[in-house]
C-alpha positions in Angstrom: -11.0 74.1 104.0 -8.2 73.7 101.4 -5.7 71.2 102.4 -2.1 72.2 102.8 0.8 70.8 100.4 0.1 69.7 96.5 -2.6 67.7 95.4 -2.4 63.9 95.2 -0.8 62.9 91.9 -2.5 60.6 90.3 -1.1 58.2 87.6 -3.2 55.4 84.8 -2.6 52.5 85.9 -3.6 50.7 82.8 -0.8 52.9 81.4 1.7 51.7 83.6 1.1 48.2 83.2 2.0 48.4 79.5 5.2 50.3 80.9 6.1 47.4 83.0 5.3 45.5 80.2 7.5 46.9 77.7 10.4 46.6 80.7 10.7 50.3 81.8 12.5 50.7 84.7 10.9 52.5 87.8 13.1 55.5 86.8 11.9 55.5 83.7 8.1 55.4 84.5 8.1 57.9 87.0 9.6 60.2 84.3 6.8 59.6 81.8 4.5 60.3 84.2 6.4 63.6 85.3 6.5 62.4 89.1 9.1 61.4 91.4 10.0 57.6 91.3 9.2 57.6 95.3 5.5 59.0 94.1 5.3 56.5 91.8 6.3 53.6 94.3 3.6 54.8 96.5 0.7 55.5 94.7 1.3 51.8 92.7 1.6 50.5 96.6 -1.5 52.2 97.7 -3.4 51.0 94.7 -2.3 47.6 94.5 -1.9 46.6 98.0 1.1 45.4 98.0 5.4 46.2 96.7 6.3 48.1 94.0 8.7 45.4 93.1 6.3 42.9 93.4 3.8 44.3 91.3 6.5 45.7 88.6 7.7 42.0 88.1 4.1 40.7 87.7 3.4 43.0 84.8 7.0 42.5 83.1 6.7 39.2 83.1 3.2 40.0 81.1 5.7 41.7 78.8 8.1 38.9 78.6 5.1 36.3 77.9 4.8 38.2 74.9 8.4 38.4 73.7 8.6 35.0 74.0 5.5 34.7 71.9 6.7 36.8 69.2 10.1 35.0 68.8 8.5 32.2 68.9 5.7 33.2 65.8 9.2 34.4 63.8 11.0 30.9 64.5 8.1 29.2 63.2 7.5 31.0 60.1 11.3 30.1 59.6 13.0 32.8 60.5 16.7 30.8 60.9 18.7 32.7 63.3 15.2 32.8 65.7 15.4 29.3 65.2 18.9 29.4 66.4 18.7 31.7 69.5 15.9 30.1 71.0 17.7 26.3 70.7 20.6 27.8 72.3 18.7 29.4 75.4 15.7 27.3 75.9 16.9 23.7 74.3 20.7 24.7 76.0 23.0 23.9 72.0 25.9 25.5 71.8 28.3 26.1 68.5 30.6 23.5 69.1 34.1 24.0 67.3 36.6 21.3 67.6 40.0 22.1 66.3 42.5 19.0 65.9 46.1 20.0 66.3 48.8 17.5 64.7 51.4 17.6 67.6 54.6 15.8 67.1 57.0 14.7 70.0 60.0 17.0 70.8 63.5 16.1 71.5 65.1 18.6 73.3 69.0 18.3 74.2 70.6 20.1 76.8 74.1 20.9 76.3 76.5 22.3 79.0 78.4 25.4 78.3 81.6 25.6 78.1 83.4 27.9 81.3 84.5 31.3 80.6 87.4 32.7 80.8 87.7 36.0 82.2 
């Protein structure tokens, strides 16, 4: 006997993980698979037996590690801009500009105005 409704949408879990690593949003991933974001959420939660947000965060974390590894490699290979960026973001370094302002005392005198003749 035929079941009512549309067939269950299956998603490629390996592709899902890669899209999460690329920091894609739930909506973008759903669009990639041509399904509704709620359908994506249901399929992920059924497969991993965890909330969508937890699963996505775990795979996004792997993507962040990969990006950090590439940044570190770039800095290690002499990319000065990346060295500065990592210094600021990891070591808390800052660009500090000091301005010295030469101030002299100001002498202000108050003069009482003459009464007006109206």
